[in-house]
C-alpha positions in Angstrom: 4.3 16.1 -14.2 4.2 16.7 -17.9 1.0 15.0 -19.1 2.4 14.9 -22.7 5.0 12.3 -21.6 3.8 8.8 -20.8 4.9 8.1 -17.2 6.5 4.9 -16.2 4.2 3.3 -13.7 5.3 0.6 -11.3 3.1 -1.5 -9.0 4.8 -2.2 -5.7 3.4 -5.1 -3.6 4.5 -6.5 -0.2 3.6 -10.2 0.2 3.8 -12.7 3.0 2.8 -16.3 2.4 0.7 -15.4 -0.6 1.9 -18.3 -2.8 -1.7 -19.5 -3.4 -2.9 -16.3 -4.9 0.0 -14.0 -5.9 0.2 -15.3 -9.4 -3.5 -14.5 -9.9 -2.9 -11.0 -8.5 0.0 -10.4 -10.9 -2.0 -11.6 -13.9 -5.0 -9.4 -13.0 -2.7 -6.4 -12.8 -1.2 -7.2 -16.2 -4.7 -7.6 -17.6 -5.5 -4.1 -16.4 -2.6 -2.8 -18.5 0.4 -2.6 -16.1 3.5 -4.6 -16.7 6.0 -3.2 -14.3 5.2 -5.1 -11.1 7.6 -5.5 -8.1 6.7 -8.1 -5.5 8.7 -8.3 -2.3 8.3 -11.6 -0.5 8.7 -10.7 3.2 10.4 -13.9 4.4 7.6 -16.3 3.4 7.9 -20.0 4.0 5.9 -20.9 0.9 6.5 -20.3 -2.8 5.4 -16.6 -3.0 8.6 -15.4 -4.7 8.6 -18.3 -7.2 4.9 -17.9 -8.1 5.3 -14.1 -8.5 8.3 -14.6 -10.8 6.6 -17.2 -12.8 3.6 -14.9 -13.4 6.0 -12.2 -14.8 6.7 -9.9 -11.8 10.1 -8.7 -10.6 10.2 -10.9 -7.5 12.5 -10.0 -4.5 12.7 -11.5 -1.1 13.6 -10.6 2.5 15.5 -13.4 4.1 13.4 -12.9 7.3 10.0 -11.6 7.9 10.4 -7.9 8.6 6.8 -6.6 8.3 4.4 -5.1 5.8 6.0 -1.7 6.1 9.5 -2.9 5.5 8.4 -5.0 2.4 6.5 -2.0 1.1 9.5 0.2 1.4 11.7 -2.3 -0.3 9.3 -2.6 -3.2 9.2 1.2 -3.5 13.0 1.5 -3.4 13.2 -1.1 -6.2 10.7 0.7 -8.3 12.7 4.0 -7.9 15.9 2.3 -9.0 14.1 0.9 -12.0 13.1 4.3 -13.2 9.5 4.7 -12.0 7.7 8.0 -12.4 4.6 6.9 -10.5 4.5 4.1 -7.9 1.3 2.4 -6.9 1.2 0.2 -3.8 -1.2 -2.6 -3.4 -1.7 -5.6 -1.0 -0.8 -9.1 -2.2 -3.9 -10.9 -1.1 -6.2 -9.9 -4.0 -8.3 -7.5 -1.9 -7.5 -4.6 -4.2 -9.0 -4.2 -7.7 -6.4 -3.3 -10.3 -9.0 -1.4 -12.3 -8.8 1.2 -9.5 -5.2 2.0 -10.4 -6.2 4.4 -13.1 -8.2 6.4 -10.6 -5.2 6.7 -8.4 -2.7 7.7 -11.0 -4.8 10.2 -12.9 -4.7 13.0 -10.3 -0.9 12.7 -10.3 -0.7 12.9 -14.1 -3.4 15.5 -14.8 -3.4 17.6 -11.6 0.1 17.4 -10.2 -1.0 15.7 -7.0 1.8 14.2 -5.0 0.0 11.4 -3.2 -3.3 9.7 -3.9 -4.8 7.7 -1.1 -7.2 4.9 -2.0 -10.1 5.0 0.5 -12.3 2.1 1.3 -14.5 4.2 3.6 -15.7 6.6 1.0 -17.8 3.7 -0.3 -17.6 0.9 2.3 -20.2 -1.3 0.6 -19.3 -4.9 1.5 -16.9 -3.9 4.2 -17.5 -5.7 7.6 -18.9 -3.3 10.2 -16.1 -4.1 12.7 -13.5 -3.1 10.1 -15.3 0.2 9.5 -15.2 0.9 13.2 -11.5 -0.2 13.5 -10.6 2.1 10.6 -12.5 5.1 12.0 -10.6 4.6 15.3 -7.4 4.4 13.4 -8.2 7.6 11.5 -8.8 9.4 14.7 -5.6 8.2 16.3 -3.6 9.1 13.2 -5.1 12.6 13.2 -4.4 12.9 17.0 -0.8 11.9 16.6 0.0 13.5 13.2 -2.4 16.3 12.7 -4.0 15.2 9.4 -7.5 13.7 9.1 -8.1 11.3 6.2 -10.9 8.8 5.6 -8.7 5.7 5.4 -5.4 6.0 7.2 -4.7 2.2 7.0 -5.3 1.8 3.2 -2.5 -0.1 1.4 -3.6 1.1 -2.0 -1.9 4.4 -2.8 -0.1 6.2 -5.6 3.0 8.4 -5.3 4.7 10.7 -7.7 8.5 10.0 -7.8 9.0 13.3 -6.0 6.8 12.2 -3.1 8.4 8.8 -3.0 11.8 10.4 -2.6 10.6 12.6 0.3 8.6 10.1 2.3 10.8 8.3 4.8 9.5 6.4 7.8 11.1 4.2 10.4 8.0 2.0 10.5 8.4 -1.6 9.4 5.0 -3.1 10.3 1.4 -2.0 10.0 2.1 1.5 11.4 3.8 2.3 8.1 0.5 3.2 6.4 -0.4 5.7 9.1 3.1 7.2 9.3 2.9 8.0 5.6 0.1 10.4 6.6 2.5 12.1 8.9 5.0 12.5 6.1 2.3 14.1 3.9 1.6 16.5 6.7 5.3 17.3 7.4 6.3 17.8 3.8 3.1 19.6 2.9 2.5 17.2 0.0 -0.5 17.7 -2.2 -2.8 14.7 -1.6 -6.2 13.5 -2.7 -8.4 10.7 -1.7 -10.3 8.5 -4.1 -12.8 5.7 -3.4 -11.6 2.2 -4.1 -13.2 -1.2 -4.1 -12.2 -3.8 -1.6 -12.8 -7.5 -2.1 -13.1 -9.5 1.1 -12.8 -13.2 0.4 -12.6 -16.3 2.6 -8.9 -16.4 1.7 -8.0 -12.8 2.6 -10.2 -12.8 5.8 -8.5 -16.0 7.0 -4.9 -14.6 6.8 -3.5 -15.0 10.3 -1.1 -12.0 9.9 -3.8 -9.5 8.9 -4.6 -6.6 11.1 -6.6 -7.6 14.2 -7.7 -5.7 17.3 -4.6 -6.9 19.2 -2.4 -6.0 16.2 -4.1 -2.7 16.2 -3.1 -2.0 19.8 0.5 -3.0 18.9 0.4 -0.7 16.0 -0.7 2.3 18.1 2.0 1.5 20.6 4.7 1.5 17.8 3.3 4.7 16.4 3.7 6.5 19.8 7.1 4.9 20.4 8.4 6.0 17.1 7.3 9.6 17.9 9.1 9.8 21.3 12.2 7.6 20.6 
């Protein structure tokens, strides 16, 4: 990417029942200097879409809940249609720090990297021990299935050049999406880099019923294997 040209950066966020916090998330991203924000409400039964729109985001909605992966893909497709040069994905529950966005986009702008993966495990301070273990297991399974070992295969905070966003194509609609992106990086031999990111675990985010759990993790592995053989 030509570093002399200011790239058009879009922040793409899947959200499900995040009406209590999504407005704050949008405002925090705007404060960090990013105005192009696409929120995809994944069939919420609260006011997620309305609150996102009121805060100044482009707010879309799935009529039914399709899963984090599906909502992420919809948000990325919308960003592509709106002329994005770089797309940064984040979660909608406030766990990610928008000040980390700059660290993710700089390798794309300055070094020609295709995909930058935000890694919680490069600096896991404040991360619950059981989440560290779950993530390390997920990393091993992702490597075993797809052949690429990264430090945080389940991270939702990533940056993609538009060229990478055009190539990456997964069938995953739920939490396996994040791991299947690793497969796409491997298949297409995309240049990638990992950078440490902060993660903010709050009572709100830890209490979300739909967040990844041990049982959901088992379901995710099943879907990853099924997608490979089907």
